[in-house]
C-alpha positions as CSV (number, residue, x, y, z in Angstrom):
1,M,111.1,169.5,175.3
2,E,110.8,165.7,175.8
3,L,107.9,164.0,174.0
4,D,108.2,160.5,175.4
5,P,105.9,161.2,178.4
6,L,103.4,162.7,176.0
7,R,103.6,159.6,173.7
8,A,103.1,157.4,176.7
9,A,99.9,159.2,177.6
10,L,98.4,158.8,174.1
11,P,96.7,155.6,172.9
12,S,98.8,153.8,170.4
13,S,96.0,154.0,167.8
14,S,96.1,157.8,167.8
15,L,99.8,157.7,166.9
16,A,99.3,155.4,164.0
17,Q,96.2,156.9,162.4
18,P,96.0,160.4,161.2
19,G,92.8,162.3,162.0
20,G,90.8,165.2,160.7
21,V,92.1,167.0,157.7
22,T,95.2,164.9,157.6
23,A,93.1,161.8,157.2
24,E,91.0,163.4,154.5
25,L,94.1,164.5,152.6
26,A,95.5,161.0,152.9
27,Q,92.3,159.4,151.7
28,A,91.9,161.8,148.8
29,R,95.5,161.2,147.7
30,T,95.0,157.5,147.9
31,K,91.8,157.6,145.8
32,L,93.5,159.9,143.3
33,R,96.5,157.7,142.9
34,E,94.3,154.6,142.4
35,S,92.4,156.3,139.6
36,A,95.4,157.9,137.9
37,P,96.4,156.3,134.7
38,P,99.6,154.3,134.8
39,N,102.8,156.4,134.5
40,R,100.8,159.7,134.8
41,W,101.0,160.4,138.5
42,D,103.3,163.4,137.9
43,A,100.8,164.9,135.4
44,V,97.9,164.3,137.8
45,M,99.7,166.1,140.6
46,A,100.7,168.9,138.2
47,E,97.0,169.4,137.6
48,V,96.3,169.4,141.3
49,T,99.0,172.1,141.7
50,R,97.7,174.1,138.8
51,L,94.2,174.2,140.3
52,Q,95.6,175.3,143.7
53,V,97.5,178.2,142.1
54,D,95.1,179.3,139.3
55,Q,91.8,178.7,141.1
56,A,93.0,179.3,144.7
57,M,91.8,175.9,145.8
58,S,92.8,174.1,148.9
59,P,94.9,171.0,148.4
60,L,91.9,168.8,149.4
61,A,89.5,170.6,147.0
62,A,92.0,170.4,144.2
63,M,92.5,166.7,144.6
64,R,88.8,166.1,144.6
65,A,88.4,168.2,141.5
66,V,91.0,166.2,139.7
67,Q,89.5,163.0,140.9
68,A,86.2,164.2,139.4
69,K,87.9,165.1,136.1
70,L,89.5,161.6,136.0
71,A,86.1,160.0,136.7
72,S,84.6,161.9,133.8
73,G,87.2,160.6,131.3
74,W,89.9,163.3,131.5
75,Q,93.4,162.0,130.6
76,P,96.4,163.9,131.7
77,R,99.1,164.6,129.2
78,A,102.3,162.5,129.6
């Protein structure tokens, strides 16, 4: 299956910018990374994963929950 004709039919802006859930996940991850303490990104992502498994949260909901925890003063362990 050749995709070049499909790419030619799409506006260039739609190829460069994710939309929908993909965009929401990217924005949530960016906000989470910006608010994560220095050198603690792995611990922050471990908490996201823990919430997904233990609480059956979606990736987006888990990232938002950890963002809220960080905003309330929670500090992940190193």
